[in-house]
C-alpha positions as CSV (number, residue, x, y, z in Angstrom):
1,M,93.9,170.6,-21.8
2,S,92.8,174.3,-21.6
3,R,90.7,175.5,-18.7
4,A,87.8,176.2,-21.0
5,A,87.8,172.6,-22.3
6,R,88.0,171.2,-18.9
7,K,84.9,173.2,-17.9
8,S,83.0,172.5,-21.1
9,P,79.2,172.0,-20.5
10,S,79.4,168.9,-22.7
11,A,81.4,167.1,-20.1
12,P,79.5,164.4,-18.3
13,A,77.9,165.5,-15.1
14,G,78.4,163.8,-11.8
15,R,75.3,162.3,-10.2
16,G,73.4,165.0,-8.3
17,T,76.5,167.1,-7.6
18,G,76.4,169.7,-10.4
19,F,80.1,168.8,-11.1
20,S,81.4,167.5,-14.4
21,A,83.2,164.1,-14.1
22,V,86.6,165.8,-14.2
23,E,85.6,168.5,-11.6
24,A,84.2,165.8,-9.3
25,A,87.5,163.8,-9.6
26,G,89.6,166.9,-8.9
27,A,87.4,167.8,-5.9
28,G,87.6,164.2,-4.6
29,A,91.4,164.2,-4.9
30,F,91.6,167.5,-3.0
31,A,89.2,166.2,-0.3
32,A,91.3,163.0,0.1
33,R,94.5,164.9,0.5
34,M,93.0,167.2,3.0
35,L,91.6,164.3,5.0
36,V,94.9,162.5,5.1
37,S,96.6,165.8,6.2
38,W,93.9,166.4,8.9
39,L,94.3,162.8,10.2
40,A,98.1,163.2,10.6
41,V,97.6,166.4,12.5
42,A,94.8,164.9,14.7
43,L,96.9,161.9,15.5
44,G,99.8,164.1,16.6
45,Y,97.5,166.2,18.7
46,C,95.9,163.2,20.4
47,A,99.3,161.7,21.1
48,V,100.3,164.9,22.9
49,F,97.0,164.9,24.8
50,A,97.4,161.3,25.9
51,G,100.9,162.1,27.1
52,R,99.7,165.0,29.1
53,L,96.9,162.9,30.7
54,A,99.6,160.6,32.1
55,W,101.5,163.3,34.0
56,D,99.4,166.4,34.3
57,A,96.3,166.1,36.5
58,T,94.9,169.4,35.3
59,T,94.5,168.1,31.7
60,A,90.8,168.0,30.8
61,P,88.6,167.4,27.7
62,R,88.5,171.1,27.2
63,D,92.1,170.9,26.1
64,L,90.8,169.3,22.9
65,A,89.2,172.6,21.9
66,P,92.0,173.7,19.6
67,L,91.8,170.4,17.6
68,G,88.0,171.0,17.4
69,I,88.6,174.6,16.1
70,Y,91.1,173.3,13.6
71,T,88.8,170.6,12.4
72,A,85.9,173.1,11.9
73,C,88.2,175.4,10.0
74,V,89.5,172.6,7.7
75,A,85.9,171.5,7.1
76,A,84.9,175.0,6.1
77,E,87.9,175.3,3.9
78,M,87.0,172.1,2.0
79,L,83.4,173.2,1.7
80,L,84.3,176.6,0.2
81,L,87.0,175.3,-2.1
82,R,85.2,172.1,-3.3
83,R,84.4,173.7,-6.7
84,R,87.9,175.2,-7.2
85,A,89.9,172.1,-7.9
86,L,90.4,173.1,-11.6
87,D,90.6,176.8,-11.2
88,T,93.1,177.2,-8.4
89,D,96.4,175.8,-7.3
90,L,94.9,174.2,-4.2
91,R,98.3,172.8,-3.2
92,I,99.0,176.2,-1.6
93,F,96.0,175.7,0.7
94,E,97.0,172.1,1.4
95,I,100.5,173.0,2.4
96,V,99.5,175.9,4.5
97,T,96.8,174.0,6.2
98,F,99.1,171.1,7.1
99,L,101.9,173.4,8.4
100,V,99.3,175.3,10.6
101,G,98.2,171.9,12.0
102,V,101.7,170.9,12.8
103,G,102.3,174.3,14.4
104,M,99.1,173.8,16.5
105,D,100.4,170.4,17.7
106,V,103.7,171.8,18.7
107,Q,102.2,174.8,20.4
108,F,99.8,172.5,22.4
109,R,102.9,170.6,23.5
110,M,104.4,173.9,24.6
111,G,101.3,174.8,26.6
112,A,100.3,177.7,24.3
113,F,96.6,177.0,24.6
114,S,96.2,177.4,28.3
115,G,93.4,179.8,29.2
116,A,89.8,179.8,28.0
117,M,90.4,182.5,25.4
118,S,94.1,182.5,24.7
119,G,95.5,184.4,21.8
120,A,96.7,181.1,20.2
121,K,93.1,179.8,20.1
122,L,91.7,182.9,18.6
123,A,94.6,183.0,16.0
124,L,93.5,179.7,14.5
125,P,90.0,180.7,13.2
126,G,91.3,184.2,12.5
127,G,94.1,182.9,10.3
128,F,91.8,180.6,8.3
129,A,89.2,183.4,8.0
130,A,91.9,185.8,6.6
131,M,93.2,183.2,4.1
132,L,89.8,182.2,2.8
133,A,88.4,185.8,2.8
134,S,91.4,187.1,0.9
135,Y,91.1,184.4,-1.7
136,A,87.3,184.8,-2.1
137,L,87.7,188.6,-2.3
138,F,90.5,188.7,-4.9
139,C,90.1,185.6,-7.0
140,G,88.7,185.7,-10.5
141,G,91.0,188.6,-11.4
142,R,89.8,190.9,-8.7
143,W,93.3,191.2,-7.3
144,R,94.0,193.5,-10.2
145,H,92.1,196.3,-8.3
146,L,95.0,196.2,-5.8
147,E,97.2,198.1,-8.3
148,R,95.0,201.1,-8.0
149,L,94.8,200.7,-4.2
150,S,98.6,200.4,-3.8
151,P,99.0,204.0,-2.5
152,L,96.6,203.2,0.3
153,C,98.4,199.9,1.0
154,Y,101.7,201.8,1.3
155,L,100.2,204.4,3.7
156,L,98.6,201.7,5.8
157,S,102.0,199.8,6.0
158,L,103.7,203.0,7.1
159,A,101.0,203.7,9.6
160,A,101.2,200.2,11.0
161,M,105.0,200.5,11.6
162,A,104.7,204.0,13.0
163,S,102.0,203.0,15.5
164,L,104.7,201.1,17.4
165,L,106.6,204.3,17.9
166,V,103.5,205.9,19.4
167,F,101.8,203.1,21.3
168,G,104.3,200.3,21.4
169,R,105.8,198.8,24.5
170,R,109.1,196.9,24.9
171,F,108.8,193.2,25.4
172,R,111.7,190.7,24.9
173,G,113.7,193.3,23.0
174,G,110.9,194.2,20.6
175,L,108.1,196.7,20.4
176,Y,104.5,195.5,20.6
177,L,101.0,197.0,20.9
178,P,98.9,196.1,23.9
179,G,98.1,192.4,23.8
180,N,101.5,191.7,22.2
181,V,100.0,192.5,18.8
182,N,102.7,193.2,16.2
183,P,101.2,195.5,13.4
184,T,104.4,195.2,11.3
185,E,103.2,191.7,10.3
186,I,100.4,193.1,8.2
187,A,102.8,195.6,6.6
188,K,104.6,192.7,4.9
189,P,101.8,191.7,2.4
190,L,100.8,195.4,2.0
191,L,104.4,196.3,1.0
192,A,104.4,193.4,-1.4
193,V,101.4,194.9,-3.1
194,T,103.1,198.3,-3.2
195,L,106.3,196.9,-4.7
196,A,104.3,195.0,-7.3
197,A,102.5,198.2,-8.4
198,F,105.9,200.0,-8.6
199,L,107.4,197.3,-10.8
200,A,104.3,197.4,-13.1
201,R,105.1,201.0,-13.8
202,H,108.9,201.0,-13.6
203,G,109.8,197.4,-14.4
204,D,111.5,198.3,-17.7
205,G,113.6,200.9,-16.1
206,M,114.7,198.5,-13.3
207,R,115.6,195.8,-15.9
208,R,118.4,197.8,-17.6
209,A,121.8,196.1,-17.1
210,F,125.5,196.6,-17.8
211,L,127.9,193.7,-18.0
212,G,125.2,191.4,-16.7
213,L,124.5,193.4,-13.5
214,P,121.4,195.6,-13.1
215,F,121.9,199.3,-13.5
216,P,118.5,200.8,-13.4
217,K,117.6,204.1,-15.0
218,P,118.2,207.0,-12.6
219,R,114.5,208.0,-12.6
220,S,113.3,204.6,-11.7
221,L,116.0,204.2,-9.0
222,A,115.0,207.5,-7.5
223,W,111.4,206.4,-7.3
224,L,112.4,203.2,-5.7
225,A,114.5,205.0,-3.1
226,A,111.7,207.4,-2.3
227,L,109.4,204.4,-1.8
228,W,111.7,202.2,0.2
229,L,113.8,204.6,2.4
230,P,110.8,205.6,4.7
231,V,110.1,201.9,5.2
232,M,113.7,201.2,6.2
233,A,113.8,204.3,8.4
234,L,110.7,203.1,10.3
235,A,112.1,199.6,10.7
236,M,115.3,201.0,12.2
237,A,113.4,203.4,14.4
238,V,111.5,200.5,16.0
239,R,114.9,198.6,16.2
240,D,113.5,195.7,14.3
241,L,116.5,194.5,12.4
242,G,114.8,191.2,11.4
243,L,112.0,193.2,9.7
244,A,114.5,195.4,7.9
245,L,116.4,192.4,6.6
246,L,113.2,190.5,5.6
247,L,112.0,193.5,3.6
248,C,115.3,193.9,1.9
249,M,115.3,190.2,1.0
250,T,111.7,190.6,-0.3
251,L,112.8,193.6,-2.4
252,A,115.8,191.8,-3.9
253,A,113.9,188.6,-4.7
254,T,110.9,190.5,-6.2
255,L,113.2,192.6,-8.4
256,A,115.1,189.5,-9.5
257,A,112.0,187.5,-10.3
258,S,110.1,190.4,-12.0
259,T,113.0,191.8,-14.1
260,R,114.7,188.4,-14.8
261,R,117.9,189.9,-13.5
262,G,119.6,187.6,-10.9
263,G,122.2,190.3,-10.4
264,W,119.8,192.0,-7.9
265,L,120.6,189.2,-5.5
266,L,124.3,190.0,-5.8
267,W,123.7,193.7,-5.1
268,F,121.7,192.6,-2.1
269,A,124.4,190.2,-0.8
270,G,127.0,192.9,-1.2
271,G,124.9,195.5,0.7
272,I,124.2,193.1,3.5
273,C,127.9,192.2,3.8
274,A,128.8,195.9,3.9
275,A,126.1,196.6,6.5
276,G,127.3,193.7,8.6
277,W,130.9,194.9,8.5
278,I,129.8,198.4,9.6
279,G,127.6,196.8,12.4
280,W,130.5,194.7,13.6
281,R,132.9,197.7,13.7
282,L,130.5,199.8,15.8
283,P,129.4,198.9,19.3
284,G,125.7,198.2,19.8
285,H,122.9,195.8,19.2
286,V,124.1,194.6,15.8
287,H,127.6,193.9,17.1
288,A,126.2,191.9,20.0
289,R,124.1,189.8,17.7
290,L,127.0,189.1,15.3
291,A,129.3,188.2,18.3
292,A,126.8,185.7,19.7
293,W,126.5,184.2,16.2
294,I,130.2,183.9,15.5
295,D,131.1,182.4,18.8
296,P,128.2,181.5,21.2
297,F,130.6,179.8,23.5
298,A,132.2,183.1,24.3
299,D,129.2,183.9,26.5
300,P,127.5,180.5,27.1
301,T,125.3,181.7,29.9
302,G,124.4,185.1,28.4
303,S,124.1,186.1,24.7
304,G,125.0,182.6,23.5
305,W,122.7,180.7,25.8
306,Q,119.6,180.6,23.5
307,L,121.5,179.3,20.5
308,L,123.5,176.7,22.5
309,Q,120.3,175.4,24.1
310,S,118.8,175.1,20.6
311,F,121.8,173.1,19.4
312,S,121.5,170.8,22.5
313,A,117.8,170.2,21.7
314,M,118.4,169.4,18.0
315,F,121.3,167.1,18.7
316,A,119.3,165.2,21.3
317,G,116.6,164.6,18.8
318,G,118.8,162.9,16.3
319,I,117.3,161.3,13.2
320,W,114.0,160.0,14.6
321,G,113.5,162.3,17.7
322,A,113.1,161.6,21.4
323,G,109.4,161.0,21.0
324,I,106.4,163.2,21.6
325,G,106.5,164.5,25.2
326,A,109.9,162.8,25.8
327,G,112.1,165.8,25.2
328,L,112.7,169.0,27.0
329,P,112.1,171.7,24.4
330,V,110.8,174.1,26.9
331,E,114.4,174.5,28.2
332,V,115.1,176.5,25.0
333,P,114.4,180.2,25.7
334,I,111.4,181.6,23.6
335,V,111.0,178.2,22.0
336,A,107.3,178.6,21.0
337,T,108.1,181.6,18.7
338,D,111.8,181.9,17.7
339,F,112.9,178.3,18.1
340,I,109.9,176.2,17.3
341,Y,112.0,174.3,14.7
342,A,114.3,173.2,17.5
343,A,111.3,171.8,19.4
344,L,110.3,169.8,16.3
345,A,113.8,168.5,15.9
346,E,114.1,167.3,19.5
347,E,110.9,165.3,19.8
348,L,110.2,164.3,16.1
349,G,113.7,164.2,14.7
350,A,115.4,165.2,11.5
351,V,113.0,163.2,9.3
352,L,110.0,165.4,10.1
353,C,112.2,168.5,9.9
354,I,113.2,167.6,6.4
355,L,109.5,167.2,5.5
356,V,108.8,170.6,6.9
357,L,111.7,172.1,4.9
358,A,110.3,170.4,1.7
359,L,106.9,171.9,2.3
360,Y,108.3,175.4,2.6
361,A,110.4,174.8,-0.5
362,A,107.3,173.5,-2.4
363,L,105.3,176.6,-1.3
364,A,108.0,179.0,-2.5
365,V,108.4,177.2,-5.8
366,R,104.7,177.2,-6.5
367,G,104.5,180.9,-5.6
368,F,107.5,182.0,-7.7
369,M,106.1,180.0,-10.7
370,G,103.4,182.7,-10.8
371,A,106.1,185.2,-11.8
372,D,106.7,183.2,-15.0
373,R,103.1,182.9,-16.1
374,P,101.0,185.3,-18.2
375,G,99.0,187.7,-16.1
376,G,100.5,191.1,-16.6
377,K,103.4,192.8,-15.0
378,F,101.5,193.6,-11.8
379,G,100.3,190.0,-11.4
380,Q,103.8,188.6,-11.9
381,A,105.4,191.0,-9.5
382,L,102.7,190.4,-6.9
383,A,103.1,186.6,-7.0
384,A,106.9,187.1,-6.7
385,G,106.5,189.6,-3.8
386,L,104.1,187.5,-1.7
387,S,106.2,184.4,-2.3
388,A,109.3,186.3,-1.3
389,V,107.7,187.4,2.0
390,L,106.8,183.8,2.9
391,A,110.1,182.3,1.8
392,S,112.3,185.1,3.3
393,Q,110.6,184.8,6.7
394,A,111.0,181.0,6.7
395,L,114.6,181.2,5.6
396,L,115.6,183.8,8.2
397,N,114.1,181.8,11.0
398,L,115.5,178.4,10.0
399,A,118.9,179.8,9.1
400,G,119.1,181.5,12.5
401,V,118.1,178.3,14.4
402,V,120.8,176.2,12.7
403,K,123.4,179.1,12.9
404,A,123.7,179.7,9.2
405,L,122.7,183.3,9.8
406,P,122.6,185.5,12.9
407,L,119.4,185.4,14.9
408,T,116.9,188.0,13.8
409,G,113.8,187.5,15.9
410,V,111.7,186.5,12.9
411,V,109.2,183.8,13.6
412,L,108.6,180.7,11.5
413,P,105.5,181.2,9.3
414,F,102.5,179.0,10.2
415,L,104.3,177.1,12.9
416,S,105.4,179.6,15.5
417,Q,103.1,181.0,18.2
418,G,101.8,184.4,17.4
419,G,98.4,185.7,16.5
420,S,99.2,188.7,14.3
421,G,102.0,186.8,12.5
422,L,99.8,183.7,11.7
423,V,96.9,185.9,10.5
424,S,99.0,188.0,8.2
425,M,100.9,185.1,6.7
426,M,97.7,183.1,6.0
427,L,96.2,186.3,4.4
428,A,99.3,186.5,2.2
429,A,98.9,182.8,1.2
430,G,95.2,183.3,0.3
431,L,96.1,186.3,-1.8
432,L,98.9,184.4,-3.5
433,A,96.4,181.6,-4.3
434,A,94.0,184.1,-5.8
435,V,96.8,185.5,-8.1
436,E,97.9,182.1,-9.1
437,S,94.4,181.1,-10.0
438,D,94.2,183.8,-12.6
439,N,97.8,183.6,-13.8
440,G,97.8,179.9,-14.5
């Protein structure tokens, strides 16, 4: 049934709601799913709170504040989206909201919400505000204006990365602004907009192929190099290899989805293998990362300690987990950010971890579906780019934790502790939902 037919004024109206019967049914189903999701999150949070009451004398009712903030944010989200059940793919909001709730529970278990105005507490309303504001601002086709604003988005992304060189301070091997703010997080959705605008203009030139492999026109390739080389140079200047790899993955996935040329993924894989071989042959940070990945037991109390502790936590969890509060996930270094997945595996087991993986996969699939829908070249490329940002970040983190790839320092979207990362990823999700609402 077409969208126009579903919203026909001849449809029977619900009693006193202003909805048609179909709209009321869609809104009711959305509300029911959100309530079930909230209940699961609330039960998990209360279980952690009850466990802390038993062994921590400093636990007080004020520790329930994050759950109250999350509840208020979910209620506001349901109120604002109640009329959008037929216009928007609300599953994106449902998946993101549940993942954020799970992340809140785990972070509370890790003690992330200590302090009256901790960054983790502020990130929750900030993330929801960013997601809902980006959707409200750009839904109804208004996201098309971003194509004209793409030069500004590009300059802002370069400025965000360059600010680390000027004002950044070193912390745990990375550069951060005061307050441990990472401005490169906002550069990710901004660069997705920039890349989408580039493909809207040069997509045909990038689609040219020879023997099944992409061989773009020299003019289009030159424009892409001029666009992307400054980004890579800044990523290397701040020594953020995870950011450089994530942006390259985003570039390859967006090109493949927009041009319908899967060979771009082969070019990317070949380039990464070549870069890895060069990094292995040269002494330095890349060589140390690769050595710890290949054989963490070679330096079990040094470079391999973090990965080995993560393995120990996941193996201890088994299928069903040790139980909430019964594990020792805090023994894993930097567990609240880089290794939040290991904390989930230890206390809640492989079953919940599989559920989390399924949710990330569903989010990626729904996002990339936008690249196959009518909506213009820019809309298709923007849906692919935003989906690639979210999927690449999740893949890099999860693959690093399970030793499928070297550790990159990339956090897990929506679950890991980190204010700027949570806000930027939720903003990207809201913009993706806005694009999907008009492409569908």
